[in-house]
N, C-alpha and C positions, 0 to 999 in steps of 0.2 A: 383820630384815624390817620389823618394826614401824616401825623408824626411817625406812626407806625410803619407806614409805607416807606417814608424816607429813611428810617432806620433799617428797614428790611433791604432797600436798594443799596444803601451804603454797605451794610454787612455783606451782601452778595458781591458787590464790587471788590471789596477788600479781600474776600476769600478767594476770588478769582485771581487777583494780582498775587496773592500769597501761593496759591497753587501753581500758577505759572512760574513764580520765582523759585519754587522748590524743585519743579520738575524739568526746568530748563537745563540744557547741557552746559557744562562749564566752558568758558571761553577759550581755554587752551586747547580743546578739542576741535573747535570750528575750523581752523585753518587746515588741519589734517583731513577732515572730512570733504573739504571742498578743493583739495589739492588738484584734482582732475580738472575741475572747472576753471581754476586759476591758471593751470598749464596750458589750457587750451586758449586762454585769453592773452598769454605772453606774446609780445611781438618777437617772433623768430623767423629765420629764413625758411622758405618752404622746403629746402633740401633737408634740413634737419628734422623738420616735422615728418617728411616722407621716410627718412631712414629709420626714425623711431617707430612709425607705424609698421614699416617692413619687418623691423626687429620683433614687434609684438605679433605680426601675423604668421611669420615663418614657422613657428612650432605648431601651429594649428593644423588639423588634419586636412582641411580644405584647400591648402596651398599645395599646387602640384609641384613635385620636384623638377629641376631642369632635365631636359631629355638629352641623353648622350647618344648621338648618332652612331650607329654601328656601320662599318663598311658593307656594302652589299655582298652577299655570298658569291663566290666564283661561279662562272657559267658551268653547266654540266659538260662533261667530256662529249666530244663528237661521237655519234654512233659507230660501232664496229663496221668497217666497210664489208667485212665478209658477210656479216648478217643482212646488211642492206642489199648487197649483190645477190645474195641467195634468195631474198624475197622478191626481187625484181626479175630474175632469170626464169624463162618459161622453157627454154630447150636449147640444145646445141645441134645445129644441122651440119652434116658433112656435105659440102659442095665440092665441084672440081677445083674451085679456086682456094679451098681450105675450109676449115670449120668456121661457122658463123654462129654467134650467140644471139638468140631472140629474146629481147627485153621488153617488159611492160612496166614503165615507170609508175610511181605512186599517183601521178596525175592521169594515168590511163593512156599515155603515149607510148606507141609500140615503135621499137627501132631494132636495127640490126647492127651488131658490133663485130668487127674483125680484129684481127691482130694489128696493133698500132693505133686503134681508135681510142678517142678520149671517153672515158666513162662519166665521172662526176668528181668535183673538188680536186681536180688536178690529177687524178688517177688514170692511168693509161694501161690498156691490155697489152702485155708483152708476150704471153704464151696462152694458147687456147687448145684444148683437147676435149674429148668427150667426158672425161671424168674430172679435170682439173684445169683451173684458169688462174693465171698469175697476173696480178696488178702491180704497177709501180708508180710512185710518186716521188720525184727527185731522187734521193738516196734510199728511200723506203720501199721494201718489196714485200708483197703479201700473197701467199699461195692459198687458193680456196678450192677445197674438195667439194665438188657439187652434191655428191650424194652421201657425204658423211652426215651423222646426226648433227642437229644444231646445238651449240653450246647452251647450257642452262642459264637463261638471263633472268635474274631475280631483281626486283626493284630495289 
């Protein structure tokens, strides 16, 4: 009985070695399968490894492309002085000294303007009547009809 067990163990061991020998991959394929592991063990400079990693990661979708900064858009043009003036004027009074424009600013401040007074942003009143006011800033002149319809201002 002992002899049978010894023969059985020897046969199982030999068949295991034979199966391993026949199913093991060929030696020529082993270096190709472990090239990534061997490459990671190669002593190389960190910059070379980093550039190789960047080259592998760049085509992947989770790498964000560089941001190209656009110049800021130009500021909007200043509002038309005629529209602003017509919003703020409340009335024109006829006084013995001449006509006076009564204004209510956007801040709620009331003031009186006569010919020659400064309005805002460098504009000065050069002519004042019941129907029309003329403003001047340096070489620029602007006549404002007080009771004409407002121009259509679309955004």
